[in-house]
Steps between C-alpha positions, in 0.01 A plus 500: 500500500477698824521203738870439448569868572306482827703193599821684421393791722409266779843332478699823482331675792600238760854508362513877537352472846769251602771731373352794689465299818857376468619858469321592822629196693854364547778731384726386215806299599735777391323751723519263798871455451553875482304543823705228669827658390376836626416346839852352523650838410295666775611229741866555417491870583507429873744243646365271775440662838746256658778676303424848635823683577719287274667719233326353195492667161385394156249251643306362201346185356559411136208279399608196299173303481129550574249219542143608580278229647150633551502735798861408575827561318855374528791720398867421451727798559860599558546719805769765460636717780815661637620571849591869478865562577593132471383349171660624180241319288148367561460158655254251357252256645246288311156536660154349468209732575136407552213743442124498547234701317258672736247780513644849535270571795397843375146395414559546128504130419860509382767240559874506557791262542687479830827319586440250780829308505861568404743213545813357334437335166537120495870419523598859588677591823304696761591845621565565869164675537319193368591342834333770711567850636842651430700717742766742381818619671748730325868514578765733366588258220212254513128445471383206710156354431367247748211258478268405782700339782839623373781559754631842607514701177679796655788277609526353149499850348783602737697191399442577131624854553826359639530248219469749213818698583690174559397369158590833338846490656562153358348585162627850407290517186183705438177343624176631648618477861154405624289188515158354566468233768194275516425328829216246477337370815634144481725262309199362315400852397854561378486184292170615347656830392795323336310207353711223650452246780560628852778245552706681236536796738497330840796619703573796271483852636414675172520474122512752217288506187555724202583558137848381395707731284490864401191677372181643646339270754316525831716517808611170648305372798676357801255251651553418868414157638351590841576156644861492385547862600383426854770234538782741415696707748596862443816412306319239291230748401761755399683247283183366338358840412832641376537191280156556347550875459825429316303290252279805445802728457671271247185402309570707189844337465368147561402294196444137410875467436596608855608186687292434812813454708599855408161665558433317829860522615517872427180561698644313799833678461317833517309384809816390688720780367633717782403252771734289713340176373771241430475230232444233765221705658330585171547160335444234769356234267787532253753505784368166627533353151856629457602356836369164377726536199210584265634809325267579207655433161327789321312822563128437564290448188141611447352173628678543834269790586173310451270513802323197637803272504774444755512816715862435598603479134312822427678672789838384364414646158424842647799494734739393225370776274552759772857383558571512125392865484684573823816352348465712185448818703805428719738370231403718201313785671138604552496702178602187307214304660248767401646512149481121473134508600419758235692320225359157589152636427588589142795274411593136541651417838839397353526835323388694810751316721787559261423870455451577870717254693740373234419137579282230351233303686747225589737757651225659707374161614845392607553819703155462657560136602831595656332780695237256628769264627692776678205689648252226593716224651 
């Protein structure tokens, strides 16, 4: 009768021993995840050294996934930060962090997790500092951040400071009156930041990215193409940057209903406003077409602004849009043009045209085509 009891004791003791040994060995999965999250939180308290001097605030990582793998771990996170004085809301960036578990080095036999890599998550766009060291130059109305190999940042900041008042004069509506300019070191680096092929931006001086419509959002970023910028003269740089700054100024009034001919034409109108540039000087591609008898039948549609196609056709779309806004400002007044822009972002274009200019689209198109014939021949 006692033998079975002895066998039970023999079986239970190894089981208890295994449990005790397990408790003294690897930590439970939940504890490991807490330690990993704590290591990421510690990491997020100090921005990268390469960003020293840049006015960052609210720098934090919101962990979205944790995958321990032995002495390594992989973390998905959403980086949040603001540029103080420029961003009205935090910007976001999906990140992938890698960590390793290592001895604490204090002789106590403890271990800790340490972040060893922080890069864009698969499919996410990189930040400028992912491409290397970042240099900062501040203007009166601008913050210019340059990547390794970027052109003269001080000259770009000075140009931005001239562009902001010009945009404000054309758009007499409240806006921040300041902007952030990113200057990567090459065209390829620019394409990486924007997530499109380099050919999409070849020949362009700059582009603007940002949130369309009203509401809290990070400040727009004007991204300079260093190769295209180098090919521009002083006047060309002024026009390009004023055009992009005007997009920043009008962003809250721009929505998906705003026609591209109006948003792009208004930006060019603001850039040429107050200059002696004539229609023939500012619209050479369209002038050549008009002299051939090829007067466009309609205002440019959305497809006309697609990059990667015929560059001459793209130039005609921009030039025609500028001359449409120029016509509105001269025939109906600058205030009417601004009012049209605002209304076109919240109403249908036919309604906006009727309420501001008292014409329909056909009437505007007819007046525009007549102006092209008289000014570009």
